[in-house]
C-alpha positions as CSV (number, residue, x, y, z in Angstrom):
1,M,8.0,17.3,8.7
2,D,8.4,14.6,11.4
3,L,5.8,11.9,12.0
4,M,3.9,13.6,14.8
5,Q,3.7,16.8,12.7
6,A,2.3,14.8,9.8
7,I,-0.3,13.1,12.1
8,R,-1.4,16.5,13.5
9,A,-1.4,18.1,10.0
10,R,-3.5,15.4,8.3
11,R,-7.0,16.4,7.3
12,S,-9.7,15.0,5.2
13,I,-9.4,17.1,2.0
14,R,-12.5,17.5,0.0
15,A,-11.3,20.3,-2.4
16,F,-8.3,20.0,-4.6
17,Q,-6.3,22.4,-6.7
18,E,-6.3,21.8,-10.5
19,R,-2.6,20.9,-10.3
20,P,-1.2,17.5,-11.2
21,V,0.7,15.5,-8.7
22,E,4.3,15.0,-9.7
23,E,5.4,11.5,-10.4
24,D,8.0,11.4,-7.7
25,K,5.5,12.5,-5.1
26,L,2.9,10.0,-6.2
27,L,5.5,7.2,-6.1
28,A,6.6,8.3,-2.6
29,V,3.0,8.1,-1.4
30,L,2.6,4.6,-3.0
31,D,6.0,3.5,-1.5
32,A,4.7,4.5,1.9
33,G,1.9,2.0,1.4
34,R,4.2,-0.6,0.0
35,L,6.3,-0.4,3.2
36,A,3.4,-1.1,5.5
37,P,3.3,-4.2,7.7
38,S,0.8,-7.0,6.8
39,A,-0.3,-10.3,8.2
40,R,2.3,-13.0,7.5
41,N,4.0,-10.3,5.4
42,M,1.6,-11.3,2.6
43,Q,1.3,-7.7,1.4
44,D,-2.2,-8.7,0.2
45,W,-3.0,-5.4,-1.4
46,R,-3.2,-3.9,-4.9
47,F,-3.4,-0.2,-5.6
48,I,-4.9,1.0,-8.9
49,V,-3.8,4.6,-9.7
50,V,-6.5,6.4,-11.7
51,R,-5.4,9.7,-13.3
52,D,-7.7,9.8,-16.3
53,A,-10.4,12.5,-15.8
54,A,-13.3,10.5,-17.3
55,M,-12.5,7.5,-15.1
56,R,-12.2,9.7,-12.0
57,R,-15.7,11.1,-12.7
58,C,-17.0,7.6,-13.0
59,L,-15.4,6.7,-9.7
60,A,-17.0,9.9,-8.1
61,A,-20.4,8.7,-9.3
62,A,-19.7,5.2,-7.8
63,A,-18.7,7.0,-4.6
64,R,-22.3,8.1,-3.9
65,D,-21.8,11.2,-6.2
66,Q,-19.1,12.7,-4.1
67,Q,-17.9,15.0,-6.8
68,F,-14.6,16.0,-5.1
69,V,-13.4,12.4,-5.6
70,G,-13.4,13.0,-9.3
71,Q,-11.9,16.5,-9.0
72,A,-8.7,15.2,-7.3
73,P,-6.0,14.7,-9.9
74,V,-5.3,11.1,-8.6
75,V,-7.6,8.5,-7.1
76,I,-5.9,5.5,-5.6
77,V,-8.3,2.5,-5.4
78,A,-7.1,0.2,-2.7
79,C,-7.9,-3.5,-3.0
80,G,-7.4,-6.6,-0.9
81,T,-6.3,-9.8,-2.5
82,S,-6.3,-12.6,0.1
83,D,-9.0,-14.6,1.9
84,L,-7.0,-15.2,5.0
85,V,-8.9,-14.8,8.2
86,M,-6.7,-14.1,11.2
87,T,-7.0,-16.0,14.5
88,G,-9.0,-13.1,16.0
89,G,-11.6,-13.5,13.3
90,Q,-10.8,-10.5,11.2
91,P,-10.1,-10.7,7.5
92,A,-6.4,-9.9,7.0
93,Y,-6.9,-7.9,3.8
94,A,-9.1,-5.3,5.4
95,I,-6.7,-4.6,8.1
96,D,-3.6,-4.8,5.9
97,V,-5.0,-2.5,3.3
98,A,-6.1,0.0,6.1
99,I,-2.6,0.0,7.5
100,A,-1.1,0.7,4.0
101,L,-3.6,3.5,3.3
102,D,-2.9,5.0,6.7
103,H,0.8,5.1,5.8
104,M,-0.2,6.9,2.5
105,T,-2.4,9.4,4.3
106,L,0.5,10.3,6.6
107,A,3.0,10.5,3.8
108,A,0.9,12.9,1.9
109,P,1.1,16.0,4.2
110,A,4.9,15.7,4.3
111,L,4.7,16.2,0.5
112,Q,2.2,19.1,0.8
113,L,-0.5,16.7,-0.6
114,G,-3.9,15.9,0.8
115,T,-6.1,12.9,0.9
116,C,-9.6,11.8,2.0
117,W,-10.3,8.2,2.9
118,I,-13.5,7.2,1.0
119,G,-15.4,4.2,2.3
120,A,-18.8,5.3,0.9
121,F,-18.8,3.7,-2.5
122,Y,-20.5,0.9,-4.4
123,E,-18.0,-1.8,-4.7
124,D,-19.7,-3.5,-7.7
125,K,-19.7,-0.3,-9.6
126,V,-16.0,0.4,-8.9
127,K,-15.1,-3.1,-9.9
128,E,-17.1,-2.7,-13.2
129,I,-15.4,0.6,-14.0
130,L,-11.9,-0.7,-13.4
131,G,-12.3,-4.3,-14.5
132,I,-11.5,-5.7,-11.0
133,P,-11.9,-9.5,-10.7
134,P,-14.8,-10.7,-8.6
135,E,-12.6,-12.4,-5.9
136,I,-10.8,-9.1,-5.2
137,R,-12.2,-6.7,-2.6
138,V,-12.2,-2.9,-3.0
139,V,-11.5,-1.6,0.5
140,A,-11.3,2.2,0.0
141,L,-10.8,5.0,-2.5
142,L,-8.1,7.6,-1.8
143,P,-8.3,10.9,-3.7
144,L,-4.9,12.5,-3.7
145,G,-3.8,16.0,-4.7
146,Y,-2.8,19.5,-3.6
147,P,-5.4,20.8,-1.1
148,A,-7.5,23.8,-2.2
149,Q,-8.3,24.5,1.4
150,Q,-6.9,23.5,4.8
151,P,-9.8,22.6,7.1
152,E,-9.6,23.3,10.8
153,P,-8.8,20.3,13.1
154,R,-11.9,18.3,14.0
155,P,-12.7,17.8,17.7
156,R,-11.0,14.8,19.3
157,K,-12.2,12.9,22.4
158,K,-10.1,13.2,25.5
159,M,-7.7,10.4,26.3
160,D,-9.7,9.2,29.3
161,E,-12.7,8.7,27.0
162,I,-10.9,6.2,24.8
163,V,-8.2,4.5,26.9
164,A,-8.6,2.0,29.7
165,W,-5.7,0.7,31.8
166,E,-5.4,-3.0,32.7
167,H,-9.2,-3.8,32.2
168,W,-12.3,-2.4,30.5
């Protein structure tokens, strides 16, 4: 699958097969994140791989009771580790982790896997469950597994609704 096919194939998967993700595929997804660019090449991320069923259920509860989070065979908890604020005023960790997660979400369909970017969670609860230090930020949860369904594409805005040329 080429990159544009992966981009077009990517869906937010909210139903997963009860099938484990093979170690080589999991490592390939994690490697896609590892290879992402970051501000000053700090690579200011940390990924916690959660495969234990009880821990995944706890994470689902911390993710506003989105039960499918716990039903995925793997949940990747993506954390930011720096306090750098870029010149434009944005915290580097948030953008850097987002780029790495995007690499992972695009690698997954090439491996017949699905993901769903989870931003609806209680950070304090996730930190407590996983023993994450106070200075580390939890950016997102990424359930990963074999899709139990393939949702239809969601509507997208037309190019002229989102792109301006030369000025606003």
